[in-house]
N, C-alpha and C positions, 0 to 999 in steps of 0.2 A: 504494499502500499503505500500510495504517496501521499505526503502530507507540508501544507505550505501554509502558513504564518504571516499575514500579513497587519502593519497598523496604519489606524489613520488618526490624527489629532481632530480631536474635536472641541469648536472653544462655543463655551456658553454665555449669554448675554442678556440681561434684562432689557427690555424695549420702553419709550416713553410711558406708555401704559401701563408698565408692570409685569407685564407678562414674560416672559422668557422666549428666546430664540437661541435655536446655535446655528453656526457657521463650519464649515468642515471643509479646510482649504485642498485641493487636492496635493498641489505641491506648497513644499515649506524646507526650510533647513532643518536639520536632522536637533541643530542645537538649538530651535525654539521649545521642541516639547524634554530637551535636558535642565534648559537655564531658566529658572520659572521667573526668577527677575527682568530678564531681558521678553520674555513670555507678557509677562503684567506688560511692560512698559509698552508694548509692542500692539497689544489687544487694545491700553486707554486709546493711545494714538487713533487704534485702526474708528476705536470708539466715538473720537471727534468729525469725524472725517463727514457724519451724516450722509452716506453715499447713499441708503437704503431708505423706504418708505413704505407702510402698509397699504396696500392697494384700496383695500376699503375705508380701513380707518384714518388713511391721510395719516397716521404720527410716526413716528420715527423709530426706525429696527436699530438694533446693536448700539446702546445709547450708554450702556454703563456693565462692565465687569461684572460675571458673576462667577468663573472657575473654567478651568480648560483639563481634558483628559485625553486620553490614548485609549484609544479602542481598538484593541483586537482581535482576529480573527483566525480561529486554525479552521482548514480543512480538509478534510483528510477523503480524499478518492479511492473508492472500493473497486471498481471497474473501471 
């Protein structure tokens, strides 16, 4: 059996209305996932850009960082 393990970085933010949203970048520097200080700084800068808005509510998304996590997926092929 062949097993592969992959990781993805998931960033969790609060929105302007108090709800939560996650942002999962496809590409990121490995140091972001291992250096919490740099990641917090990056998330602060990202939230200040105000790039995203909820279509229906017209409220800004990703306005305040909440946390970050690495999601690890293990896939074992049977045949």
